[in-house]
VOGU-3710 file (C-alpha; in Angstrom, 3 decimals, decimal comma):
1> mskeyyfvyf> 38,655/28,147/-57,593  36,043/29,206/-55,309  36,094/28,247/-51,557  33,743/28,492/-48,721  34,669/30,711/-45,634  32,758/31,361/-42,525  31,503/34,987/-42,308  31,007/36,085/-38,776  28,551/39,024/-38,457  28,369/41,570/-35,528
11> epeewvafre> 25,067/43,301/-35,700  25,012/46,321/-33,185  21,815/46,709/-31,324  22,162/50,548/-31,481  25,210/52,863/-31,958  28,678/51,659/-31,513  31,988/53,590/-31,115  35,761/52,882/-31,313  37,443/55,876/-29,731  40,685/57,288/-31,180
21> vkqfgsggya> 43,886/56,924/-29,023  44,282/60,415/-27,218  43,689/62,031/-23,919  39,946/62,619/-23,320  38,669/64,993/-20,498  36,173/67,723/-19,566  34,661/69,423/-22,703  36,565/66,914/-24,890  35,638/65,574/-28,244  36,266/61,928/-29,017
31> qtvypspypf> 36,472/60,842/-32,734  35,365/57,334/-33,611  37,793/55,440/-36,014  37,494/52,484/-38,030  38,175/49,478/-35,681  41,181/47,316/-35,591  40,803/43,607/-34,821  41,639/44,219/-31,052  38,261/45,337/-29,806  36,535/42,364/-31,520
41> ygairsailk> 38,951/39,797/-30,167  38,666/41,408/-26,720  34,925/41,273/-26,792  34,871/37,642/-27,897  37,310/36,812/-25,225  35,403/38,480/-22,461  31,991/36,740/-23,683  33,631/33,206/-23,739  35,133/33,880/-20,277  31,699/34,937/-18,835
51> ahgielqyhk> 30,154/31,964/-20,432  32,514/29,713/-18,488  31,699/31,458/-15,188  34,924/33,637/-15,013  34,352/36,849/-13,068  35,755/39,757/-14,834  36,791/42,773/-12,778  38,267/45,970/-13,945  42,044/46,495/-13,347  42,320/42,801/-12,209
61> kpnipkqlqe> 43,550/39,975/-14,208  41,193/36,899/-13,840  42,271/33,567/-12,778  41,839/31,450/-15,948  42,275/27,714/-16,144  44,998/26,490/-18,449  42,703/24,819/-20,901  40,505/27,850/-21,081  43,482/30,070/-21,475  44,539/28,005/-24,294
71> lvgdennpgk> 41,181/28,740/-26,009  40,964/32,437/-25,476  44,562/33,392/-25,549  45,731/36,806/-24,073  46,909/40,112/-25,230  49,744/38,703/-27,279  48,066/35,607/-28,774  44,538/35,027/-29,899  44,431/31,345/-28,676  42,291/29,225/-30,888
81> ikligpfiys> 40,120/32,054/-32,079  41,212/32,820/-35,779  39,494/35,731/-37,636  40,419/38,368/-40,298  38,655/41,658/-40,231  36,651/43,681/-39,407  34,841/44,803/-42,391  31,457/46,411/-43,055  28,320/44,578/-44,278  24,834/45,793/-45,194
91> eengqkkhyf> 21,658/43,627/-45,558  18,397/44,311/-47,636  15,656/41,840/-48,106  17,727/38,938/-46,791  20,749/39,761/-49,027  24,040/40,691/-47,521  26,692/42,813/-49,299  30,260/42,802/-47,961  32,523/45,812/-48,125  36,300/45,960/-47,930
101> papknvylkq> 38,575/48,902/-48,033  39,182/50,371/-51,460  42,396/49,706/-53,167  44,812/52,750/-52,991  45,978/52,401/-56,635  42,660/53,256/-58,162  41,819/56,438/-60,178  38,605/57,541/-62,129  38,549/58,080/-65,813  35,577/60,240/-66,950
111> nneekqykrm> 34,466/59,578/-70,512  31,297/61,586/-71,250  28,696/60,144/-68,998  30,704/57,081/-68,341  32,778/56,453/-65,344  35,711/53,869/-65,501  37,662/52,832/-62,470  41,167/51,860/-63,369  44,303/50,745/-61,709  47,686/52,617/-61,737
121> qyfeaetkvg> 50,315/50,960/-63,681  53,861/50,407/-62,736  56,387/53,101/-64,018  60,025/52,277/-63,532  61,622/55,294/-61,989  63,702/55,638/-58,920  61,425/56,959/-56,325  61,797/58,066/-52,617  59,072/56,942/-50,207  59,668/57,859/-46,742
131> nftlkglawi> 63,201/56,435/-45,980  62,913/53,912/-48,834  64,223/54,260/-52,358  62,093/52,162/-54,720  62,746/51,116/-58,315  59,386/52,565/-59,546  55,991/54,064/-58,589  52,352/53,609/-59,115  51,587/55,784/-62,101  48,472/57,106/-63,763
141> pemtniepve> 49,104/56,734/-67,383  46,462/59,185/-68,755  46,540/62,999/-68,675  42,877/63,968/-69,435  39,517/63,617/-67,609  41,091/62,062/-64,501  39,454/62,290/-61,114  40,406/61,036/-57,668  37,964/58,281/-56,419  35,548/59,382/-53,733
151> eayielrele> 34,335/55,949/-52,634  36,152/54,347/-49,664  35,033/50,803/-50,173  34,693/48,072/-52,736  32,094/45,287/-52,576  33,224/41,665/-52,314  32,209/40,639/-55,980  33,761/43,876/-57,419  36,980/43,033/-55,411  37,051/39,620/-56,983
161> kykqgqsfkl> 37,157/41,375/-60,375  39,676/43,743/-59,265  41,807/40,844/-58,136  41,668/39,152/-61,532  42,351/42,356/-63,555  38,796/42,632/-64,801  36,597/45,891/-64,864  35,380/46,837/-61,511  33,601/49,543/-59,670  34,001/51,167/-56,181
171> sspknfiies> 31,054/51,920/-53,878  30,206/52,867/-50,239  27,660/51,119/-47,956  24,793/53,311/-47,405  23,505/51,681/-44,128  25,405/53,543/-41,576  25,882/57,128/-40,438  28,476/58,639/-38,059  26,545/60,945/-35,616  27,633/63,050/-32,551
181> kvgialekdy> 26,488/62,210/-29,049  26,819/64,209/-25,852  27,837/62,217/-22,776  28,199/62,896/-18,899  30,766/61,091/-17,005  29,765/59,624/-13,578  31,609/59,509/-10,258  33,246/56,168/-9,675  30,931/53,967/-7,475  28,343/56,856/-7,176
191> kkvkesmlyt> 25,473/57,688/-9,391  26,140/61,276/-9,702  27,841/63,460/-12,299  31,518/64,285/-12,269  32,169/67,908/-12,016  32,643/69,500/-15,416  32,502/66,252/-17,186  30,474/66,828/-20,186  31,841/65,642/-23,347  30,986/64,781/-27,040
201> mnvyrfkngg> 31,839/61,709/-29,090  30,948/60,490/-32,560  29,583/56,975/-33,049  28,540/54,633/-35,819  24,839/53,990/-36,063  23,954/51,078/-38,427  20,655/50,230/-40,176  20,508/46,707/-41,304  24,023/45,663/-40,975  27,229/46,146/-39,006
211> ffmitdseet> 30,553/44,465/-39,075  31,890/41,106/-40,143  35,120/39,044/-39,809  36,223/36,012/-41,863  37,537/32,538/-40,877  38,082/29,129/-42,120  38,497/27,765/-38,681  35,883/25,156/-37,653  37,009/25,592/-33,966  36,411/29,224/-34,011
221> vqeltklegv> 32,952/28,855/-35,504  32,018/26,177/-32,860  32,891/28,581/-30,049  31,255/31,700/-31,602  27,928/29,901/-32,246  27,582/29,357/-28,597  27,556/33,135/-27,987  24,205/35,210/-28,657  26,492/38,204/-28,950  29,298/40,479/-27,342
231> flgakqrwar> 29,669/43,829/-25,734  31,599/45,793/-28,400  33,604/49,108/-28,404  33,493/52,162/-26,262  30,759/52,092/-23,715  30,263/48,349/-24,381  27,473/48,192/-26,676  25,642/45,024/-27,467  26,106/43,324/-30,937  24,477/40,282/-31,864
241> isvekvtttl> 26,506/37,440/-33,512  25,494/35,072/-36,371  27,641/33,012/-38,890  27,014/32,234/-42,561  29,033/30,286/-45,221  30,110/32,519/-48,265  31,738/31,241/-51,357  34,561/33,371/-52,838  37,582/33,300/-54,842  39,085/36,271/-52,910
251> fdklentnhe> 41,920/34,456/-51,250  42,896/32,223/-54,178  46,439/32,332/-55,509  46,623/33,792/-58,995  46,647/31,123/-61,870  47,800/31,540/-65,444  49,281/34,850/-64,864  52,628/36,505/-65,322  54,239/36,065/-61,895  56,554/38,971/-62,659
261> qtaimlitpa> 53,609/41,290/-62,623  52,057/40,291/-59,297  50,934/42,721/-56,617  49,496/42,236/-53,284  46,698/44,460/-51,631  46,258/44,685/-47,849  42,715/44,121/-46,717  43,590/44,619/-42,991  46,243/47,062/-41,301  49,944/45,767/-41,154
271> iydggvapsd> 52,460/46,651/-38,716  55,862/46,533/-40,448  59,366/47,288/-38,924  60,104/49,610/-41,644  56,793/51,634/-41,367  55,211/51,765/-44,821  56,950/48,437/-45,669  59,262/45,794/-44,335  62,670/47,275/-43,674  64,323/44,913/-46,232
281> lkfgssqila> 61,612/45,935/-48,863  60,948/42,204/-49,360  58,257/39,665/-48,897  60,315/36,470/-48,754  62,515/36,829/-51,976  60,023/39,136/-53,816  61,353/42,664/-54,031  58,906/45,580/-53,529  58,936/47,719/-56,684  56,439/50,298/-55,954
291> iasgkkmvis> 53,774/51,147/-53,312  50,396/52,946/-53,528  49,470/53,704/-49,990  47,375/56,014/-47,901  47,529/57,793/-44,524  48,813/55,566/-41,745  46,543/54,271/-38,969  47,044/54,501/-35,262  46,548/51,173/-33,766  46,190/50,588/-30,019
301> gwdyafgrpk> 43,768/49,432/-27,513  42,815/49,385/-23,513  44,156/46,790/-21,278  41,300/46,229/-18,888  43,268/44,097/-16,542  45,759/46,753/-15,733  43,781/49,882/-16,576  46,199/51,291/-19,179  46,404/51,836/-22,881  48,140/49,076/-24,888
311> piyhavapgt> 51,209/49,989/-27,113  50,677/52,275/-29,946  51,655/51,276/-33,384  51,472/53,122/-36,679  50,188/50,803/-39,123  49,934/50,741/-42,879  46,402/51,212/-44,027  44,328/48,456/-45,522  43,943/48,970/-49,352  47,551/49,624/-49,695
321> vyylenipse> 49,046/47,851/-52,796  52,552/46,656/-53,240  53,871/46,074/-56,777  56,406/43,069/-56,646  58,853/41,483/-58,877  57,679/37,923/-58,475  54,891/36,189/-56,413  55,608/35,560/-52,812  54,129/32,869/-50,636  51,244/33,568/-48,288
331> tdvikkskhn> 53,506/32,861/-45,216  56,265/35,163/-46,686  53,860/38,090/-46,663  51,903/37,268/-43,405  54,945/36,821/-41,246  56,332/40,195/-42,036  53,500/42,045/-40,041  53,668/42,168/-36,299  50,604/40,768/-34,452  49,707/38,836/-37,584
341> lfgfgsfiyt> 48,017/36,068/-35,389  45,318/38,600/-34,889  44,829/39,289/-38,645  47,181/42,116/-39,234  48,798/41,951/-42,561  46,025/39,929/-44,225  45,996/40,390/-48,114  44,931/39,320/-51,468  46,910/38,588/-54,681  46,270/40,760/-57,672
351> tyekfkaniq> 48,167/41,839/-60,792  49,474/44,954/-62,366  50,421/46,312/-65,816  53,682/47,964/-66,712  53,616/51,470/-68,189  54,485/51,771/-71,869  54,893/55,194/-73,344  52,882/55,593/-76,616  55,606/56,704/-78,896  54,665/57,448/-82,490
//
């Protein structure tokens, strides 16, 4: 059943970057990474505080009235701002397309000129994944004309099809590039160049689009529509904010399906106590049978109040798929990820097929 959600768009005025977590000095090269929710929450919090006349100073925690603190939260709580994302969108002729991380259990079948994107099946065979022993693995049930997928994204309407077990396609947005920029650091409080402080960093540059986040919170929308925009990412680049309603079935529970063949796909990073999965290999009472995952993500941020990095986490990448023995509740899944109030561990339900050998 379709439901309306608010899609909150962040359209960068020019380039925007989210620097990787590592030391960065003279002659260094900074790699931009796909952003976590943290810089977006931080940018929104700063914009709301400024709109309420709160002076923000580097390395100094501001004095915030209790009511306003309840609204904007802090480094451990998002307050009343509830968002899932970020994701990438493009816009052409007034039409927006919304891109999510591609599922990690997809492979490509080439038949003459036709390409078919297919989902790996569940194959029951004891498997080691990190420190875990699983009952099965995500299995490609074909032997010929198989290729790895190249696309890293799936568009919203195609993801709805994937969710329901229908034919789908992967794709990638064409409205941004990652380019390199040369920068020069300045002396603090002086408009002169620091000695030997020439550096290079790469950045996102969008054309007709940017990032978006999702919410069903009316209160969040009321606060965000008061803002024209936010200063986002490294070097605090301006991004305009707008909000639209979008109807989707993406977050629906599965209906009329075999609950014994339910899977979940992460759409945001998740931070589990067991690394690639919860340490008990369960979401609620539902056992994890197999995992299709990719490279972990390093999640951190910068604490402007104290001038130091936030704790570093190694998160499970979005697009990771967990094959389950039965269907868990939304709460059972969400609560397993640390910092889930900031949108970590958000997911969609989907299905899987069991592998059956073709024995003649």
